[in-house]
A tleap script that builds the chain and sets N, CA, C and O, in Angstrom:
source leaprc.protein.ff14SB
mol = sequence {
  NMET LYS GLN ALA GLY ILE ALA ILE GLY LEU
  PHE THR VAL VAL PHE GLY GLY VAL HIE ILE
  ALA ASN ALA VAL GLN VAL TYR ARG LYS GLU
  GLN ARG ILE LEU TYR LEU LEU ASP GLU ARG
  ASP HIE LEU ARG SER LEU LEU ASN GLN SER
  GLU SER CLYS
}
set mol.1.N position { 25.717 -17.598 -24.510 }
set mol.1.CA position { 24.939 -18.172 -23.402 }
set mol.1.C position { 25.093 -17.321 -22.147 }
set mol.1.O position { 24.136 -17.087 -21.409 }
set mol.2.N position { 26.325 -16.867 -21.927 }
set mol.2.CA position { 26.574 -16.045 -20.738 }
set mol.2.C position { 25.792 -14.731 -20.817 }
set mol.2.O position { 25.280 -14.245 -19.809 }
set mol.3.N position { 25.705 -14.160 -22.032 }
set mol.3.CA position { 24.963 -12.904 -22.211 }
set mol.3.C position { 23.486 -13.087 -21.870 }
set mol.3.O position { 22.865 -12.208 -21.273 }
set mol.4.N position { 22.938 -14.222 -22.249 }
set mol.4.CA position { 21.527 -14.500 -21.946 }
set mol.4.C position { 21.327 -14.534 -20.433 }
set mol.4.O position { 20.340 -14.009 -19.917 }
set mol.5.N position { 22.263 -15.151 -19.734 }
set mol.5.CA position { 22.190 -15.222 -18.272 }
set mol.5.C position { 22.245 -13.843 -17.643 }
set mol.5.O position { 21.512 -13.556 -16.696 }
set mol.6.N position { 23.115 -12.989 -18.166 }
set mol.6.CA position { 23.242 -11.620 -17.659 }
set mol.6.C position { 21.950 -10.842 -17.933 }
set mol.6.O position { 21.461 -10.112 -17.071 }
set mol.7.N position { 21.406 -11.008 -19.143 }
set mol.7.CA position { 20.164 -10.314 -19.506 }
set mol.7.C position { 19.028 -10.734 -18.582 }
set mol.7.O position { 18.258 -9.894 -18.116 }
set mol.8.N position { 18.923 -12.026 -18.320 }
set mol.8.CA position { 17.873 -12.537 -17.427 }
set mol.8.C position { 18.087 -11.987 -16.014 }
set mol.8.O position { 17.131 -11.606 -15.338 }
set mol.9.N position { 19.329 -11.950 -15.581 }
set mol.9.CA position { 19.656 -11.411 -14.257 }
set mol.9.C position { 19.255 -9.949 -14.132 }
set mol.9.O position { 18.653 -9.547 -13.136 }
set mol.10.N position { 19.589 -9.155 -15.145 }
set mol.10.CA position { 19.227 -7.730 -15.147 }
set mol.10.C position { 17.717 -7.555 -15.156 }
set mol.10.O position { 17.174 -6.731 -14.421 }
set mol.11.N position { 17.043 -8.337 -15.996 }
set mol.11.CA position { 15.579 -8.264 -16.077 }
set mol.11.C position { 14.963 -8.572 -14.716 }
set mol.11.O position { 14.038 -7.891 -14.272 }
set mol.12.N position { 15.485 -9.603 -14.063 }
set mol.12.CA position { 14.968 -10.002 -12.748 }
set mol.12.C position { 15.155 -8.885 -11.731 }
set mol.12.O position { 14.249 -8.592 -10.951 }
set mol.13.N position { 16.318 -8.269 -11.739 }
set mol.13.CA position { 16.607 -7.178 -10.797 }
set mol.13.C position { 15.670 -5.995 -11.047 }
set mol.13.O position { 15.075 -5.455 -10.114 }
set mol.14.N position { 15.545 -5.597 -12.321 }
set mol.14.CA position { 14.693 -4.450 -12.669 }
set mol.14.C position { 13.237 -4.762 -12.362 }
set mol.14.O position { 12.548 -3.976 -11.712 }
set mol.15.N position { 12.774 -5.910 -12.830 }
set mol.15.CA position { 11.375 -6.283 -12.624 }
set mol.15.C position { 11.084 -6.462 -11.136 }
set mol.15.O position { 10.033 -6.043 -10.652 }
set mol.16.N position { 12.005 -7.077 -10.420 }
set mol.16.CA position { 11.847 -7.264 -8.977 }
set mol.16.C position { 11.751 -5.935 -8.252 }
set mol.16.O position { 10.941 -5.774 -7.339 }
set mol.17.N position { 12.587 -4.977 -8.662 }
set mol.17.CA position { 12.565 -3.642 -8.062 }
set mol.17.C position { 11.238 -2.947 -8.294 }
set mol.17.O position { 10.692 -2.311 -7.393 }
set mol.18.N position { 10.724 -3.072 -9.509 }
set mol.18.CA position { 9.427 -2.466 -9.845 }
set mol.18.C position { 8.332 -3.125 -9.020 }
set mol.18.O position { 7.447 -2.452 -8.490 }
set mol.19.N position { 8.402 -4.437 -8.919 }
set mol.19.CA position { 7.387 -5.188 -8.174 }
set mol.19.C position { 7.373 -4.771 -6.702 }
set mol.19.O position { 6.309 -4.581 -6.113 }
set mol.20.N position { 8.558 -4.632 -6.119 }
set mol.20.CA position { 8.671 -4.220 -4.712 }
set mol.20.C position { 8.114 -2.804 -4.543 }
set mol.20.O position { 7.392 -2.530 -3.584 }
set mol.21.N position { 8.449 -1.909 -5.469 }
set mol.21.CA position { 7.951 -0.529 -5.399 }
set mol.21.C position { 6.424 -0.510 -5.458 }
set mol.21.O position { 5.782 0.232 -4.714 }
set mol.22.N position { 5.845 -1.323 -6.339 }
set mol.22.CA position { 4.382 -1.406 -6.443 }
set mol.22.C position { 3.779 -1.957 -5.162 }
set mol.22.O position { 2.759 -1.462 -4.683 }
set mol.23.N position { 4.412 -2.979 -4.614 }
set mol.23.CA position { 3.911 -3.588 -3.379 }
set mol.23.C position { 3.925 -2.569 -2.240 }
set mol.23.O position { 2.989 -2.512 -1.444 }
set mol.24.N position { 4.972 -1.778 -2.164 }
set mol.24.CA position { 5.079 -0.747 -1.124 }
set mol.24.C position { 3.985 0.301 -1.308 }
set mol.24.O position { 3.362 0.732 -0.337 }
set mol.25.N position { 3.752 0.711 -2.557 }
set mol.25.CA position { 2.698 1.698 -2.844 }
set mol.25.C position { 1.331 1.173 -2.440 }
set mol.25.O position { 0.543 1.887 -1.821 }
set mol.26.N position { 1.051 -0.070 -2.789 }
set mol.26.CA position { -0.237 -0.682 -2.445 }
set mol.26.C position { -0.387 -0.742 -0.932 }
set mol.26.O position { -1.448 -0.430 -0.390 }
set mol.27.N position { 0.696 -1.148 -0.247 }
set mol.27.CA position { 0.668 -1.236 1.216 }
set mol.27.C position { 0.357 0.130 1.829 }
set mol.27.O position { -0.465 0.236 2.738 }
set mol.28.N position { 1.015 1.166 1.330 }
set mol.28.CA position { 0.788 2.526 1.845 }
set mol.28.C position { -0.646 2.969 1.610 }
set mol.28.O position { -1.263 3.577 2.485 }
set mol.29.N position { -1.184 2.663 0.419 }
set mol.29.CA position { -2.575 3.027 0.122 }
set mol.29.C position { -3.517 2.325 1.080 }
set mol.29.O position { -4.461 2.927 1.591 }
set mol.30.N position { -3.254 1.037 1.324 }
set mol.30.CA position { -4.109 0.275 2.236 }
set mol.30.C position { -4.044 0.861 3.641 }
set mol.30.O position { -5.070 0.982 4.312 }
set mol.31.N position { -2.851 1.223 4.089 }
set mol.31.CA position { -2.696 1.823 5.416 }
set mol.31.C position { -3.471 3.133 5.497 }
set mol.31.O position { -4.118 3.422 6.503 }
set mol.32.N position { -3.399 3.921 4.429 }
set mol.32.CA position { -4.107 5.208 4.373 }
set mol.32.C position { -5.621 4.983 4.447 }
set mol.32.O position { -6.327 5.690 5.166 }
set mol.33.N position { -6.105 3.999 3.700 }
set mol.33.CA position { -7.544 3.695 3.705 }
set mol.33.C position { -7.980 3.247 5.096 }
set mol.33.O position { -9.019 3.680 5.596 }
set mol.34.N position { -7.188 2.380 5.719 }
set mol.34.CA position { -7.525 1.911 7.068 }
set mol.34.C position { -7.552 3.080 8.049 }
set mol.34.O position { -8.422 3.152 8.916 }
set mol.35.N position { -6.600 3.987 7.905 }
set mol.35.CA position { -6.542 5.171 8.773 }
set mol.35.C position { -7.794 6.028 8.585 }
set mol.35.O position { -8.397 6.479 9.558 }
set mol.36.N position { -8.176 6.247 7.332 }
set mol.36.CA position { -9.360 7.069 7.048 }
set mol.36.C position { -10.628 6.407 7.571 }
set mol.36.O position { -11.524 7.089 8.067 }
set mol.37.N position { -10.709 5.092 7.465 }
set mol.37.CA position { -11.880 4.377 7.992 }
set mol.37.C position { -11.944 4.519 9.512 }
set mol.37.O position { -13.023 4.706 10.074 }
set mol.38.N position { -10.800 4.431 10.169 }
set mol.38.CA position { -10.741 4.622 11.624 }
set mol.38.C position { -11.210 6.025 11.994 }
set mol.38.O position { -11.992 6.204 12.928 }
set mol.39.N position { -10.723 7.017 11.249 }
set mol.39.CA position { -11.118 8.408 11.492 }
set mol.39.C position { -12.627 8.565 11.335 }
set mol.39.O position { -13.286 9.207 12.152 }
set mol.40.N position { -13.158 7.970 10.276 }
set mol.40.CA position { -14.595 8.074 10.011 }
set mol.40.C position { -15.398 7.468 11.159 }
set mol.40.O position { -16.371 8.058 11.627 }
set mol.41.N position { -14.983 6.294 11.603 }
set mol.41.CA position { -15.687 5.632 12.707 }
set mol.41.C position { -15.606 6.466 13.982 }
set mol.41.O position { -16.576 6.575 14.732 }
set mol.42.N position { -14.441 7.048 14.212 }
set mol.42.CA position { -14.235 7.885 15.396 }
set mol.42.C position { -15.159 9.107 15.352 }
set mol.42.O position { -15.821 9.435 16.337 }
set mol.43.N position { -15.192 9.766 14.205 }
set mol.43.CA position { -16.047 10.949 14.049 }
set mol.43.C position { -17.519 10.572 14.173 }
set mol.43.O position { -18.313 11.309 14.758 }
set mol.44.N position { -17.873 9.420 13.619 }
set mol.44.CA position { -19.264 8.971 13.691 }
set mol.44.C position { -19.670 8.716 15.142 }
set mol.44.O position { -20.779 9.062 15.549 }
set mol.45.N position { -18.777 8.117 15.914 }
set mol.45.CA position { -19.103 7.847 17.320 }
set mol.45.C position { -19.218 9.155 18.113 }
set mol.45.O position { -20.065 9.277 18.998 }
set mol.46.N position { -18.365 10.123 17.790 }
set mol.46.CA position { -18.469 11.438 18.441 }
set mol.46.C position { -19.799 12.100 18.095 }
set mol.46.O position { -20.451 12.697 18.952 }
set mol.47.N position { -20.186 11.987 16.842 }
set mol.47.CA position { -21.447 12.574 16.385 }
set mol.47.C position { -22.629 11.911 17.088 }
set mol.47.O position { -23.559 12.587 17.525 }
set mol.48.N position { -22.585 10.602 17.193 }
set mol.48.CA position { -23.661 9.860 17.867 }
set mol.48.C position { -23.762 10.261 19.335 }
set mol.48.O position { -24.861 10.392 19.873 }
set mol.49.N position { -22.615 10.453 19.979 }
set mol.49.CA position { -22.608 10.863 21.388 }
set mol.49.C position { -23.260 12.234 21.546 }
set mol.49.O position { -24.063 12.448 22.455 }
set mol.50.N position { -22.907 13.160 20.654 }
set mol.50.CA position { -23.448 14.519 20.770 }
set mol.50.C position { -24.944 14.550 20.444 }
set mol.50.O position { -25.680 15.363 21.003 }
set mol.51.N position { -25.395 13.678 19.550 }
set mol.51.CA position { -26.820 13.631 19.201 }
set mol.51.C position { -27.656 13.027 20.320 }
set mol.51.O position { -28.807 13.414 20.523 }
set mol.52.N position { -27.076 12.084 21.038 }
set mol.52.CA position { -27.848 11.393 22.079 }
set mol.52.C position { -27.985 12.223 23.356 }
set mol.52.O position { -28.780 11.883 24.232 }
set mol.53.N position { -27.220 13.302 23.466 }
set mol.53.CA position { -27.287 14.154 24.671 }
set mol.53.C position { -28.506 15.062 24.638 }
set mol.53.O position { -28.720 15.842 25.567 }
savepdb mol mol.pdb
quit
């Protein structure tokens, strides 16, 4: 019974670690996408300004 508890504990630690790593990766990707969208909007506004002159 004790071995089962240890196995479950190890599984939880490993799986939890993987889950956290995935969550961090997703967060970073989202931040990157938001940054690129901001850049695109910024460049578009600069382009619009230069065209309207």
